[in-house]
FIGU-988743 format. One record per atom (N, C-alpha, C): atom name; x, y, z. Coordinates in pm, 1 decimal, decimal comma. Layout:
# FIGU-988743
(CA (X Y Z))
...
***
This chain:
# FIGU-988743
(N (9013,1 9982,8 8075,3))
(CA (8888,0 10012,8 8176,1))
(C (8875,6 10003,9 8303,4))
(N (8793,6 10053,0 8383,8))
(CA (8760,5 9993,0 8510,9))
(C (8724,9 9899,4 8559,3))
(N (8628,9 9814,0 8432,7))
(CA (8598,8 9692,5 8472,7))
(C (8735,4 9585,7 8427,2))
(N (8826,4 9635,0 8359,1))
(CA (8911,9 9535,5 8324,6))
(C (9017,9 9553,4 8434,1))
(N (9022,0 9668,6 8507,5))
(CA (9137,5 9665,8 8623,2))
(C (9049,4 9614,9 8726,3))
(N (8927,4 9624,8 8758,6))
(CA (8880,7 9537,6 8867,5))
(C (8883,7 9395,1 8845,8))
(N (8869,2 9334,4 8767,2))
(CA (8871,3 9210,6 8695,5))
(C (9005,2 9114,8 8709,6))
(N (9116,6 9230,7 8687,7))
(CA (9216,6 9177,7 8705,0))
(C (9256,3 9153,1 8869,9))
(N (9225,5 9275,4 8902,2))
(CA (9258,3 9235,4 9066,1))
(C (9163,2 9151,2 9125,5))
(N (9045,5 9101,1 9117,2))
(CA (8991,7 8980,5 9190,6))
(C (9045,8 8904,6 9074,2))
(N (9079,3 8860,4 8996,0))
(CA (9174,7 8750,1 8974,2))
(C (9304,9 8696,3 9042,2))
(N (9331,5 8728,3 9117,8))
(CA (9389,4 8688,4 9198,7))
(C (9562,0 8767,2 9206,8))
(N (9555,6 8866,6 9249,3))
(CA (9666,7 8986,8 9300,7))
(C (9674,4 8911,0 9417,6))
(N (9817,3 8997,0 9471,0))
(CA (9830,2 8917,7 9578,8))
(C (9813,3 9022,7 9711,5))
(N (9771,3 8946,4 9807,5))
(CA (9706,4 9079,1 9872,6))
(C (9796,2 9075,3 10030,4))
(N (9801,2 9165,4 10130,3))
(CA (9860,4 9132,5 10245,0))
(C (9837,9 9065,7 10350,0))
(N (9832,1 8945,4 10327,5))
(CA (9744,1 8834,2 10393,6))
(C (9740,3 8821,5 10556,2))
(N (9886,3 8856,8 10598,4))
(CA (9937,8 8834,1 10732,4))
(C (9912,9 8989,0 10799,1))
(N (9832,7 9073,7 10742,4))
(CA (9830,5 9188,6 10823,5))
(C (9661,2 9183,0 10878,5))
(N (9697,0 9240,2 10991,1))
(CA (9556,0 9220,6 11085,2))
(C (9451,0 9314,7 10996,6))
(N (9473,2 9413,5 10940,1))
(CA (9372,6 9461,3 10847,6))
(C (9307,4 9370,8 10735,2))
(N (9417,3 9253,8 10645,5))
(CA (9321,0 9204,0 10611,5))
(C (9235,0 9084,6 10646,8))
(N (9301,3 9105,4 10776,0))
(CA (9215,6 8929,4 10870,1))
(C (9092,2 9023,4 10871,6))
(N (9050,2 9134,0 10897,8))
(CA (8956,8 9243,9 10962,1))
(C (8883,3 9207,4 10847,0))
(N (8958,5 9274,7 10723,9))
(CA (8817,3 9316,7 10637,0))
(C (8776,1 9151,2 10597,1))
(N (8870,8 9057,8 10583,1))
(CA (8799,5 8940,4 10539,2))
(C (8681,2 8901,0 10629,8))
(N (8712,1 8868,6 10749,1))
(CA (8621,3 8818,4 10846,2))
(C (8484,7 8913,0 10839,2))
(N (8479,1 9045,1 10804,1))
(CA (8371,4 9181,4 10801,5))
(C (8317,1 9078,8 10638,0))
(N (8365,6 9026,1 10526,0))
(CA (8267,3 9060,8 10461,5))
(C (8346,6 9140,0 10336,4))
(N (8429,3 9241,1 10359,6))
(CA (8489,4 9324,9 10279,3))
(C (8648,8 9276,1 10232,7))
(N (8630,3 9269,3 10112,2))
(CA (8795,9 9251,8 10062,1))
(C (8860,1 9371,8 9997,1))
(N (8972,4 9357,4 10053,4))
(CA (9060,0 9485,9 10007,8))
(C (9103,1 9447,6 9901,0))
(N (9179,2 9554,4 9832,6))
(CA (9271,3 9518,2 9737,4))
(C (9413,0 9613,4 9760,3))
(N (9509,5 9540,2 9698,1))
(CA (9668,5 9627,9 9705,0))
(C (9623,0 9700,7 9599,7))
(N (9683,5 9820,6 9611,5))
(CA (9710,3 9965,6 9528,4))
(C (9849,8 9967,4 9508,3))
(N (9868,2 9904,8 9392,0))
(CA (9999,1 9906,8 9335,0))
(C (10009,3 10020,9 9232,4))
(N (10142,6 10105,8 9259,5))
(CA (10188,7 10161,2 9147,0))
(C (10316,4 10200,0 9121,4))
(N (10384,9 10187,0 8975,5))
(CA (10514,7 10239,7 8942,7))
(C (10552,5 10402,9 8962,6))
(N (10647,4 10399,8 8977,0))
(CA (10685,9 10560,7 8993,4))
(C (10761,3 10611,0 8884,1))
(N (10732,5 10683,2 8797,2))
(CA (10776,1 10763,8 8666,2))
(C (10793,2 10885,1 8687,3))
(N (10894,7 10954,1 8590,8))
(CA (10894,9 11096,4 8623,6))
(C (10775,4 11135,7 8528,7))
(N (10718,9 11236,2 8567,6))
(CA (10646,5 11290,6 8483,0))
(C (10673,9 11414,2 8397,4))
(N (10595,5 11327,4 8247,1))
(CA (10663,3 11434,4 8153,1))
(C (10570,8 11590,5 8127,2))
(N (10423,4 11613,2 8207,5))
(CA (10376,4 11696,5 8161,8))
(C (10361,4 11819,3 8301,7))
(N (10394,9 11755,1 8385,0))
(CA (10403,7 11839,4 8547,2))
(C (10569,8 11816,2 8594,7))
(N (10628,7 11776,0 8546,3))
(CA (10770,1 11729,8 8648,2))
(C (10804,3 11586,4 8695,7))
(N (10917,3 11598,3 8776,0))
(CA (10929,6 11508,0 8856,8))
(C (10847,1 11473,9 8926,4))
(N (10875,5 11341,9 8986,7))
(CA (10775,7 11253,8 9087,9))
(C (10785,5 11357,4 9234,1))
(N (10867,1 11396,6 9262,2))
(CA (10902,2 11483,9 9392,2))
(C (10817,3 11646,2 9391,2))
(N (10779,6 11678,2 9234,9))
(CA (10784,7 11801,7 9249,0))
(C (10628,4 11822,1 9282,1))
(N (10577,1 11959,5 9308,3))
(CA (10449,2 12017,6 9361,7))
(C (10371,5 12077,7 9250,9))
(N (10256,1 12041,0 9239,2))
(CA (10209,4 12097,7 9140,9))
(C (10082,2 12240,5 9133,3))
(N (10071,3 12288,6 9092,3))
(CA (9947,6 12388,2 9104,1))
(C (9858,1 12341,0 8991,3))
(N (9735,2 12288,5 9023,7))
(CA (9646,6 12281,0 8926,8))
(C (9506,0 12380,7 8938,3))
(N (9516,3 12397,6 8821,0))
(CA (9354,3 12476,9 8825,3))
(C (9233,2 12413,6 8740,3))
(N (9160,5 12346,9 8863,0))
(CA (9047,1 12267,7 8831,0))
(C (8946,8 12311,5 8803,8))
(N (8892,3 12362,3 8712,4))
(CA (8762,5 12437,7 8701,4))
(C (8714,9 12540,8 8741,9))
(N (8895,0 12657,3 8742,1))
(CA (8905,7 12758,5 8778,9))
(C (8938,3 12747,3 8935,2))
(N (8925,0 12676,8 9010,1))
(CA (8999,7 12616,1 9183,7))
(C (9120,6 12589,6 9151,7))
(N (9228,1 12660,8 9257,4))
(CA (9340,1 12579,6 9257,1))
(C (9390,0 12466,4 9334,4))
(N (9440,1 12386,5 9298,3))
(CA (9453,2 12265,8 9378,1))
(C (9580,5 12238,9 9352,0))
(N (9652,8 12242,7 9455,8))
(CA (9815,7 12220,5 9498,7))
(C (9832,5 12050,8 9566,6))
(N (9883,2 12004,7 9474,0))
(CA (9948,9 11868,3 9496,7))
(C (10100,9 11758,5 9424,2))
(N (10137,1 11706,5 9523,3))
(CA (10260,3 11671,2 9469,4))
(C (10249,0 11550,4 9335,6))
(N (10308,4 11540,6 9233,7))
(CA (10308,7 11462,2 9154,1))
(C (10282,0 11318,5 9240,6))
(N (10388,2 11300,1 9278,9))
(CA (10346,0 11161,6 9354,1))
(C (10211,1 11087,6 9452,6))
(N (10142,5 11195,5 9444,0))
(CA (10009,8 11156,2 9474,9))
(C (9931,4 11142,0 9369,4))
(N (9952,5 11207,9 9254,6))
(CA (9892,7 11201,4 9129,3))
(C (9940,4 11051,4 9082,5))
(N (10022,8 11019,7 9127,6))
(CA (10105,9 10888,6 9068,9))
(C (9998,1 10750,5 9121,3))
(N (9980,3 10792,8 9253,0))
(CA (9889,5 10673,0 9332,8))
(C (9786,5 10609,9 9245,5))
(N (9734,6 10722,4 9119,7))
(CA (9595,0 10602,4 9084,1))
(C (9646,0 10538,0 8964,5))
(N (9556,3 10463,8 8942,4))
(CA (9635,1 10285,3 8864,5))
(C (9677,0 10335,7 8755,1))
(N (9769,1 10197,4 8737,3))
(CA (9858,5 10238,1 8623,1))
(C (9741,5 10232,7 8484,7))
(N (9792,5 10291,2 8358,5))
(CA (9718,0 10273,5 8278,1))
(C (9569,7 10410,2 8264,3))
(N (9500,3 10425,3 8405,1))
(CA (9468,9 10513,6 8428,0))
(C (9485,1 10668,9 8353,9))
(N (9345,8 10737,2 8317,7))
(CA (9367,1 10881,7 8221,3))
(C (9468,0 10973,4 8345,5))
(N (9422,4 10954,1 8429,8))
(CA (9473,0 11059,9 8547,0))
(C (9628,8 11011,9 8580,2))
(N (9697,2 10924,8 8592,4))
(CA (9798,5 10887,7 8605,9))
(C (9869,3 10955,3 8488,2))
(N (9810,8 10886,2 8371,5))
(CA (9879,8 10917,3 8214,3))
(C (9911,4 11033,1 8184,9))
(N (9787,6 11110,1 8230,3))
(CA (9824,2 11280,6 8161,3))
(C (9968,0 11333,0 8264,6))
(N (9973,8 11236,4 8387,9))
(CA (10106,6 11324,1 8455,5))
(C (10240,2 11279,2 8450,0))
(N (10233,1 11188,1 8345,8))
(CA (10376,9 11103,0 8311,7))
(C (10413,0 11108,1 8184,7))
(N (10543,7 11059,9 8134,7))
(CA (10593,7 11073,5 7999,0))
(C (10560,9 11007,7 7919,5))
(N (10444,0 10931,7 7950,4))
(CA (10365,1 10816,9 7835,3))
(C (10264,8 10927,0 7748,1))
(N (10229,6 10983,7 7847,4))
(CA (10087,1 11094,4 7786,4))
(C (10105,6 11134,0 7641,3))
(N (10034,8 11062,3 7519,6))
(CA (10080,9 11083,4 7385,1))
(C (9900,9 11168,9 7342,0))
(N (9855,1 11235,5 7462,4))
(CA (9711,1 11286,7 7403,6))
(C (9757,6 11433,1 7365,0))
(N (9689,5 11523,3 7342,4))
(CA (9699,0 11686,1 7350,2))
(C (9790,7 11691,6 7453,6))
(N (9860,9 11791,5 7415,9))
(CA (9941,3 11871,7 7549,3))
(C (9875,9 11957,7 7676,5))
(N (9884,4 11897,6 7768,0))
(CA (9765,3 11972,2 7878,2))
(C (9737,1 12144,8 7858,3))
(N (9607,3 12189,3 7858,2))
(CA (9593,7 12283,9 7833,2))
(C (9660,3 12369,3 7999,4))
(N (9704,0 12496,0 7958,8))
(CA (9756,2 12576,8 8114,3))
(C (9708,4 12733,8 8087,0))
(N (9662,3 12783,7 8219,9))
(CA (9570,7 12888,0 8251,6))
(C (9698,8 12997,0 8207,1))
(N (9620,7 13125,8 8265,4))
(CA (9731,7 13225,2 8182,2))
(C (9902,6 13251,9 8274,1))
(N (9894,3 13163,0 8464,1))
(CA (9962,3 13142,4 8530,1))
(C (10022,1 13049,8 8470,1))
(N (10026,0 12963,0 8383,0))
(CA (10119,5 12868,8 8328,5))
(C (10078,3 12732,5 8432,0))
(N (9965,0 12722,1 8482,1))
(CA (9946,9 12613,6 8587,9))
(C (9853,7 12502,8 8496,2))
(N (9868,9 12390,0 8498,5))
(CA (9752,9 12294,1 8392,4))
(C (9660,9 12332,1 8468,2))
(N (9585,3 12371,6 8351,6))
(CA (9441,1 12375,4 8349,1))
(C (9351,4 12208,6 8301,3))
(N (9279,0 12186,4 8410,9))
(CA (9206,8 12053,8 8397,7))
(C (9045,6 12135,3 8389,6))
(N (8966,3 12061,6 8268,4))
(CA (8812,5 12156,2 8271,4))
(C (8725,3 12045,2 8346,4))
(N (8770,9 12009,8 8470,6))
(CA (8680,9 11910,0 8541,0))
(C (8608,3 12000,4 8672,1))
(N (8504,3 11926,0 8701,1))
(CA (8421,3 11974,6 8820,6))
(C (8525,8 11937,7 8943,2))
(N (8561,1 12075,5 8985,0))
(CA (8649,4 12096,7 9137,5))
(C (8614,4 12025,0 9252,3))
(N (8483,5 12026,1 9240,5))
(CA (8433,0 11935,9 9401,8))
(C (8445,8 11834,9 9398,9))
(N (8432,5 11720,0 9303,4))
(CA (8439,6 11581,7 9253,7))
(C (8595,2 11553,8 9248,0))
(N (8665,4 11625,7 9162,3))
(CA (8775,5 11620,1 9154,9))
(C (8872,1 11602,8 9295,7))
(N (8823,8 11695,5 9345,2))
(CA (8911,0 11713,5 9493,7))
(C (8839,0 11550,0 9615,3))
(N (8722,6 11539,8 9555,4))
(CA (8697,8 11387,7 9645,5))
(C (8785,2 11275,9 9626,9))
(N (8814,4 11286,9 9479,2))
(CA (8885,8 11152,5 9420,4))
(C (9066,8 11216,6 9431,9))
(N (9101,8 11339,8 9434,5))
(CA (9251,8 11342,5 9500,4))
(C (9260,9 11322,5 9597,1))
(N (9159,9 11385,5 9715,7))
(CA (9197,8 11333,2 9880,7))
(C (9195,1 11180,9 9906,8))
(N (9067,9 11133,7 9843,8))
(CA (9115,9 10961,5 9851,1))
(C (9278,2 10937,5 9824,3))
(N (9352,9 10970,6 9703,7))
(CA (9499,7 10968,7 9700,7))
(C (9549,1 10991,9 9792,6))
(N (9517,6 11082,0 9837,2))
(CA (9597,5 11115,3 9956,1))
(C (9618,3 11039,2 10076,4))
(N (9466,3 11011,7 10128,1))
(CA (9446,8 10913,2 10202,8))
(C (9528,2 10803,6 10153,2))
(N (9522,6 10714,6 10083,9))
(CA (9619,0 10608,3 10023,6))
(C (9737,2 10642,2 10054,2))
(N (9801,7 10726,1 10015,8))
(CA (9911,1 10744,2 9995,2))
(C (10002,7 10780,0 10115,6))
(N (9898,5 10809,0 10199,8))
(CA (9977,7 10841,5 10375,8))
(C (9909,0 10748,6 10457,8))
(N (9845,4 10657,1 10438,0))
(CA (9858,8 10528,3 10528,3))
(C (9895,2 10399,8 10483,6))
(N (9948,4 10371,0 10619,0))
(CA (10042,1 10229,8 10624,6))
(C (9997,7 10116,8 10524,4))
(N (10111,5 10087,7 10464,8))
(CA (10051,6 9922,6 10364,6))
(C (10002,5 9803,4 10438,0))
(N (10005,1 9846,3 10557,4))
(CA (9952,5 9746,0 10622,6))
(C (9790,4 9746,9 10661,9))
(N (9715,2 9884,2 10649,0))
(CA (9604,7 9950,6 10677,6))
(C (9531,1 9931,7 10526,9))
(N (9418,3 9961,0 10581,7))
(CA (9316,4 9933,8 10459,2))
(C (9240,6 10106,9 10477,0))
(N (9221,1 10132,6 10352,3))
(CA (9146,0 10269,5 10312,5))
(C (9023,6 10230,2 10293,2))
(N (8952,7 10255,2 10352,5))
(CA (8752,6 10242,4 10257,8))
(C (8748,7 10353,3 10173,3))
(N (8660,1 10355,7 10054,1))
(CA (8627,8 10412,4 10013,0))
(C (8567,9 10552,4 10100,1))
(N (8561,8 10663,3 9989,6))
(CA (8547,7 10788,0 10056,8))
(C (8370,1 10804,7 10036,3))
(N (8230,8 10857,4 10145,9))
(CA (8166,9 10839,1 10145,1))
(C (8131,7 11048,6 10079,5))
(N (8082,0 11013,1 9931,0))
(CA (8051,9 11085,1 9870,0))
(C (7871,2 11096,7 9846,5))
(N (7917,2 11259,4 9910,3))
(CA (7755,3 11351,8 9909,0))
(C (7669,8 11309,5 9798,5))
(N (7518,6 11284,8 9836,4))
(CA (7421,9 11191,4 9746,1))
(C (7392,9 11288,6 9609,2))
(N (7428,8 11478,1 9617,9))
(CA (7410,7 11533,8 9543,5))
(C (7531,1 11532,6 9453,4))
(N (7648,3 11479,8 9459,0))
(CA (7756,7 11438,0 9414,7))
(C (7791,9 11328,9 9309,9))
(N (7689,0 11259,9 9354,0))
(CA (7791,8 11066,8 9322,4))
(C (7739,4 11063,8 9155,5))
(N (7690,6 11098,0 9133,4))
(CA (7641,3 11092,6 8983,2))
(C (7771,0 11156,2 8923,9))
(N (7826,7 11250,3 8966,1))
(CA (7939,4 11327,3 8920,9))
(C (8040,5 11255,2 8929,6))
(N (8071,0 11225,5 9024,8))
(CA (8172,4 11139,4 9096,0))
(C (8201,2 11030,5 9004,0))
(N (8092,6 10956,1 8985,0))
(CA (8126,1 10796,1 8945,8))
(C (8127,2 10828,1 8811,2))
(N (8112,0 10945,5 8726,4))
(CA (8140,1 10951,4 8583,5))
(C (8297,7 11022,6 8572,4))
(N (8301,8 11136,2 8666,9))
(CA (8423,8 11175,8 8672,9))
(C (8572,0 11045,4 8697,1))
(N (8512,9 10992,5 8824,6))
(CA (8580,5 10821,8 8847,3))
(C (8590,9 10744,6 8685,7))
(N (8510,8 10733,4 8616,7))
(CA (8527,4 10668,3 8511,0))
(C (8572,9 10711,1 8408,4))
(N (8582,4 10889,6 8375,8))
(CA (8682,6 10948,7 8246,7))
(C (8831,8 10937,5 8322,9))
(N (8855,5 10939,1 8440,4))
(CA (8984,5 10946,0 8470,6))
(C (9073,8 10790,6 8499,2))
(N (8941,1 10678,9 8481,9))
(CA (9010,1 10557,4 8502,5))
(C (9066,3 10517,9 8621,2))
(N (8998,8 10560,7 8777,8))
(CA (8987,0 10520,6 8906,1))
(C (8915,2 10466,6 8963,0))
(N (8818,6 10435,2 8910,3))
(CA (8680,7 10389,6 8965,8))
(C (8691,5 10261,6 9076,1))
(N (8813,6 10161,7 9048,4))
(CA (8805,6 10071,9 9165,8))
(C (8853,5 10098,8 9256,1))
(N (8909,9 10218,6 9262,6))
(CA (8997,9 10297,3 9385,8))
(C (8875,5 10297,6 9478,9))
(N (8807,5 10378,4 9400,1))
(CA (8674,0 10471,6 9471,0))
(C (8570,9 10372,5 9534,3))
(N (8557,1 10262,9 9460,5))
(CA (8442,1 10149,2 9485,5))
(C (8461,4 10062,9 9618,0))
(N (8589,1 10014,2 9634,7))
(CA (8612,0 9912,0 9694,9))
(C (8751,9 9969,5 9793,8))
(N (8786,5 9906,1 9911,1))
(CA (8893,7 9904,8 10014,3))
(C (8989,2 9876,0 9945,9))
(N (9116,4 9976,2 9976,8))
(CA (9249,5 9948,0 9911,5))
(C (9338,3 9967,1 10028,5))
(N (9461,6 9900,2 10009,0))
(CA (9563,7 9948,1 10105,6))
(C (9649,4 10075,1 10068,5))
(N (9615,3 10138,0 10215,2))
(CA (9767,4 10207,9 10179,8))
(C (9887,4 10182,8 10102,1))
(N (9993,0 10307,2 10096,3))
(CA (10110,3 10289,5 10047,3))
(C (10160,4 10352,9 10098,0))
(N (10164,9 10415,8 10234,5))
(CA (10298,1 10424,1 10340,7))
(C (10391,9 10341,5 10352,4))
(N (10485,2 10279,2 10300,0))
(CA (10566,5 10184,4 10374,9))
(C (10623,3 10207,3 10521,1))
(N (10593,4 10097,4 10583,3))
(CA (10652,7 10120,7 10725,0))
(C (10594,1 10192,6 10819,5))
(N (10492,4 10237,5 10807,1))
(CA (10410,0 10346,0 10897,0))
(C (10294,1 10299,1 10992,1))
***
């Protein structure tokens, strides 16, 4: 659950304590958390280097599997695209794209945040996204449903090594 993930992180994960971003976040009272994941090949979508075309609520979204793998280990979002997905097979549209019956605007906010985490240096902090007021409840429900809540609720370190 999101609470368990948050508790695990707050309970003593190691941070990049020597980084300027960490010092800045600590002095401002904001605590950044590491965003760590493991790379696995995707059972539902293909290999980690593959680019997927998803149909999200009827909107086509193109995303590398590697970006989806930024989601926390154990999250529904990550598990859907890994070999460990043991629920019903993902539905496909008439063109063979994985179909997710989710609100596309809210899904895009979550996905764009994962993209920012992926392309930001592991020495830099990515702040939570600004969510338009009219979408807040929907995004909060979707982040809970997908198991990615803590990623959107507090600053996290990027994952691009050496940038």
